[in-house]
N, C-alpha and C positions, 0 to 999 in steps of 0.2 A: 085696215082699210081707212082712208081719209074720208071724213064725213062729206057727203055730197058727191063723191066719185062713184062711178059705176063699177060693179064687181067684174072680175075677169069672166069672159064668156067664150064658149066654143061649142061646136057640135062634133062629137066623136063619131066618125063614120066607119061602120063595119061592113065587110063584104056580105055577111048574112046574119040573120038574127039568131038562128039555132044551128047546131048546138053551140053553147058558150064554152069553148075550150081554149086553153093557151092564151093567145093575145086578145081574143074576144073577152075571155073571163077577166084578164087584166084590165081591159078597157072599162068593163062594167064596175070593177072594184075602184078604179081611179075616179070614175064619174061619181060614184056613191060617196067617196071620201071628199072630193072637191065640193060637192053639193052641201055636205055637212059644214064646210068651211065658208059657205056663202057664195061660191062660184055659181054662175048661171051656165051650167053645162048640161048636155043631154047626149043620148045615144041615137044614132040613125043607121038603119041597116039598108043597104042597097037591094037586098033580096030578103023578104020576110020569112018565107017557108021554102027551103030548097026542095026542088023536085028530084025524085029518084031516077036513076039510070042515066045513060050517056045522053040520050035525047033531052032529058030533063036538065042536065047540066048545061047543055048548049043553049037551051031556052033561057035558063037563069043567067048565063053569061051575057046574052043579048039584052035581057031586061036590066042587068046591072049597068051596062054601058049607057042605056037610055036614062036610067035613074040618076047616074052620075052626071050626065050632061045637064039635066034639069037642075040638080042640086047645086052644082058649082055656079050656075048662072042666076040663081035666086039671090036676092039681097039677104044679108044676115051676118052673124058672127063668123069668125074663122072656122074652117073645117079642119079637124085633126084626122088625118088619113091613117087608119090603124093598120099598118103593115104595107109591104111592097105591093101586094096584090090589089089593095084598094088604090094605091097610087097609080097602078097600071090602068085602072078603070076611070079614075077621075082626072088625072093631070093632063092627058091629051086634049081635054075639052076646055081647059082653063085659059081664058083670054086675059090680057093685062087689066081690063076694067072689071073683071069678075071678082067675087069675094076671095079673101085671102085663104091660103091653105098652109097647113103645117104638117109635115111628114113625121110620123111616129114609127120609127123602124125597130122591128122586133126580130127579123129573120136573117139579116145580112151578116155574114162573117166571111173572112177570106177562106176559111176551111170549107164552108158550105159551097161557095162558088167553085172551089177546086173539085169538090166531090160530086156535084150535081150539075151536069151540063145544062139541063133545062132551066135550072134556077139561075145560072150564070147568064143565059140569054135574056131572061126577064130583068136581071140586074142591069145589063147593058142598055136595055130600053128605058128603064125607070130612073136610074141615077142621074143621067143628064137632065131629066125633067126636075129632079130635086134641086139641081143647081140653078135652073132657069125660072122655075115657077113656084117654088116653096119659099115662104117667108122665113121658116126655120126648119131644122131637122132635129128631132129628138131621138136620141139613142138610149136603149134600155140598159146598156152596159158598156164597159171599156172595150170589149171585143167588138161590139157593133160600131162604136165610135171609130176604132182603128180602121175598120173596113170602109166606112163612109169617108174617112179623111183621105183615102186614096183617089177619090173622085174629084177632078178639078172643079172648083167653084163651090164645093160642099163643105170643106173642112172648116171654113171660117164661121159657118152658121150652125154647126153641130153643138147641141147641148145634151149632156147626159143627165137623165132623170130616171132613177131606178123604179122598177115596178113595185107595187105594194107587196110586202111579205107578211103573211099572217103569223103572228108570234104566239098566240094563245091556243089553248086546247090540246097541246101535245103531251104525250106520255113519255116521261124521261126515266131511263134506267141506265145508270152509269155502267159503261162497258167493263167487263172483267177479262183478264187474260185467259185464253183457251189453249191448253196443251194439245188436245186432239179434237177433231171434229169442228163444229161451228156451223153457223147458219148465215148465209149470204142473202141479200135482197137486191134484185134488179127492178128498177121502176122506170118505165118508159115504153114507147111504142116499139113494136117488132117490125122494123123497117130498115132498109139498107143504111141510112144515115146514122141510125142509132147503134149499128154494129152489134146486135145482141148475140150473134154467134160467138163473139170473143168471150162472153161470160161462160158459155158452155165449154169452150175449149180450155179455159182456165180451170173450170170445175173438174175436168178430167184429170188434171194434175194435182188435185187436192183430195186425196182419199179421205172418206169419212165426213166430208163437208157437204151440206145440203144447200140448195138454191131455191128461193121463192122468186117467181117471175110475175110482177104486177104490171100487166099491159097486154094489149092485143095488137093485131095488125096483119098485113098480108103475108108475113113470113112465118106465121105460127105453124102451119103444116110442115114447112121445111125445118123449122126449129125442132119439132118433135122427132122428125127423122134423124136430124143431126144428133140429138140427145141419145137416141137409141144406138146410133152407129158408134158414138164415143163411149158407150157403156155407162151413161150417167142418168138414164131415164128414170130409174128408181130413186134418184136423189134430187129430182126437180119437181116442184109443184107449180102448175100453171094456174094463175088466178084470173087471167084476162083483165079487162077493164074493171076495176073494183074500187069501192069506197072504203076498203079495209086497209088502205096504205098506212094510216097512223098505227093501227094494231100490228101490222107486219113490221113496221119500223121498230116498235117496242120489243118485238120478239127476235129480231135479227141481231147479229154480232157486227157485221160489216155491210155497208152498201157499196155495190160495184156499179160503176158508171162508165160505159164503154163507148159513148157517142163520139163520132168523128167531128162533130161541130156542136157548140153550145152557145146560145146567145145570151141567156140570163142565168139559168142554173137552178130552176125551182126544185128539182129532185135533190140536188146537193144541199140547198138551203133547208129543205124539209128534214133531211138527215141530220144536219147540224142542230136544228131546233129540237130534235128528239134525242140529241146526244148520242148519235150513232156515227162512228167514224166512216170515212169514205176511202175507197181506192178508185181513182178516176183516171181515165185516159187524159193525157196532158194537152187538152185543147187550150186556146188562149184564155177563155173565160174560166175554165177549171183552174188554170195556174193563177188567175187573179183571185179566186175565192179560197183556194186551198194553200196552206193550212190556216191562215190568219182569221178568215171568216168562217171557214168550214174545216174543222179538224180532220186530218187524214193525210193522204199522200197522193201525188200524181205519178203516172208511169207511162212508158211508151205502150202503144197498142199492140202488144205481142203477148200471146198466152203464157209463155214461161215467165216473162217479167211480171205480168199481172198476177199470176199465181204466187210468185215469190213475195210480191208486195202484200197480197192478202194473208199469206202465211205469217209474215212479220207483223201485220196489224192484229191478227188474232192473238199472237203471242204477247204483244206489247201495245195495247191500245192507248190512245191519248188519255192524259190524266184529267180528273175533274177540273183542275185549275185551267187546263187548256180549253176545255169546253166553256168554262165561265168567262174566260178572256174573249173567246170567239162570240159568245152571246152579247157581250158588251160592244164589241166591234160591229156586229150586225145591227144592234139597236141604233148606233150612230149612223151607219151607212144607209139603213132602210127604214128608219123611223118615219112616223107620220109627217114630221116637220120637213124632212128631206123631200118627201113627195110633194107636199103642198107648196113649199118655197120654190121648188124646181118648176112646177107648172105655173105658179104665179109669175115667175120671171119670163116664161115663154109666152104667156097670154097677155102680158101688159107691156 
């Protein structure tokens, strides 16, 4: 920073203060990193403590719109809108003379729009406002950038700045070939977009292989029923939402990733950091990461194909040299300097 010049400044706006998951956690990590580099940045939540139940959610939504209107019309540094849902709340109220806004997009992919009609409706509302009312649009990945670029007026102002990736504290055990059996790990929510049923369907084609499921969600009861119907219930361990993911990564042989859409790929990157190979459904972002940044393979989202890929990965996992090369590539792509330099260019 030049002596006498003001440091970059911004207010990162969240839809709610708790719980900090996904994009909210990423925002908190980015703010912490940028503060350490001298940026004048802070977090602001439109709703502090979310209310329970449907009535509570409706009251929170109304409160969020009122808070967004007040915030955007106050003088101050630019607002960084953390995700499309914050954009939906803030951008309708922004007038040309109001403070500047920067959209930070975490959720948008072409695959997500195709899979979720409700999300596509929101995207149709918000993306034109990105074009008219946002100073810049930050994408967390190449897959998000590609989806944003399809919106007229947005492509020229998109900047890709990756989320921070925690590199320390992982337990590494180099994978060994497995002739029979093996242990798979699924990490993610049990919801339609994540397509967790595919992992069970593939498991049914892999005799002797076990599956750990680290995640919860509305499809858990149906998943248990499906596991019983497929005859694999005794080979599945349900961990729910758990802090034991690093331990489970160290114990597994292959990570299976079945999501229909991936915007960044935390689960894939965590697997790579632990030197666990992945077999992932071939979303745009998975193809960007695998195999150069994340050792493993991508495959079509069909149980026989996924099972065959898992079988091949168990028999011949990536070499230690492949993991070392991927470690170096991730350090270049997701290191602290990439994050800090990216946000400096956006905020100055």
